N, C-alpha and C positions, 0 to 999 in steps of 0.2 A: 442789556440782553433782551429786554422785552420786545425790541424791534425785530427779533428773529423767531418769536414764538409761533408765528404762522407756519413755519416749517415743521413743527412738531405734529400738527393736526392734518387730517385729511382735508382736501379742498372743501368738502361738504360736512366737516366735523361739527359737532354740537357741544355747546357749553351751557350749563345751567348754574348760575352764580347766585346763591341765596334766593332762588325762585325766579330769577331773571334769565330768560332764554336768549342765547346768541347763536346764530347760525353762520357757518362758513368760516374758514381759517382767517381770512382777511378781517372780518368783523370781530373775531375773537381776539386777534392781535390788537386791534384798535381799542377794544374793551379793556384789555390788560394795560395798555399804554396809558389809558385815562385813569386808572386806579392810583391812589396815593402810594408812596413808597412803603414797603412792608418788609418785615423780617419773619420768616417761617421757621418753626422748630418742630421737626417730626418726632413724635414719641412712639409711634408704632406704624408698621408697614406690613402688608400682606399681599401676595399675588397668587392667583390661581388660574390654570388654563380653563378656557370655556370649551365645552364639548363641540367639536366641529359640526356635529349634526344640528346644533342649535344656531349656528352662524354660517350656514351655507358652505361647509367644508373649508372655511377660512380660518387660518391660525390666529387665535385671539386670546388675549390674557386680560383678566380683570385685576386691577391694582387698587387697593384700598389703603388710604393713609389717614392718620389722625395726629393732631398736635396742637400747637398754639401759633397764632399769627399776631404780631404786634403792629398796630397802625397808630402812628403818632405815639401817644403815651399809654394807650390801652392795649391790653392783651386779651385775646379771645380764643377759646377752644374752637377747633374746626375739624371737619371730616371731609375727605375728598375721595372720590372714586372715579377711576378712569377705565375705559375699555380701549385697549390698544390692539392693533391688527397689523399683520405683515402686509406690506405693499411693496412688491418687488423685493429688493434686498434691505429695505428699511422698515422700521416699526413706526406707525402713526397713530395718533389719538383719534378715535372714532367719536367718543363721548366722554365728557368731563363734567362731573357734578360736584360742586363745592358748596358747603353749608356751614355757617357758624353754628355752634352748639350752645344751647342755653342750659343752665342748671335747673333741673326739675324740682 
């Protein structure tokens, strides 16, 4: 399924993966294709509308998730936040920020 990820993002979508910035849906897809196989477990999810005045009258939703990702034999807590916006009759990811969490 990773080969279809570019369709989820705007053409000029942005990804920040643990501090590494990736621009454009084609580059985002390549970045995800190069990652090792992983298993994600979502433990919480929230979504909120973004005021249209803040995003140029564009219908936009912020989605925040948290959970665990397993890479090889290691399990890491993570947090991920997306901004999605209406583009025609589809919703597309504008911005995607993923971060492993460390125990403080």
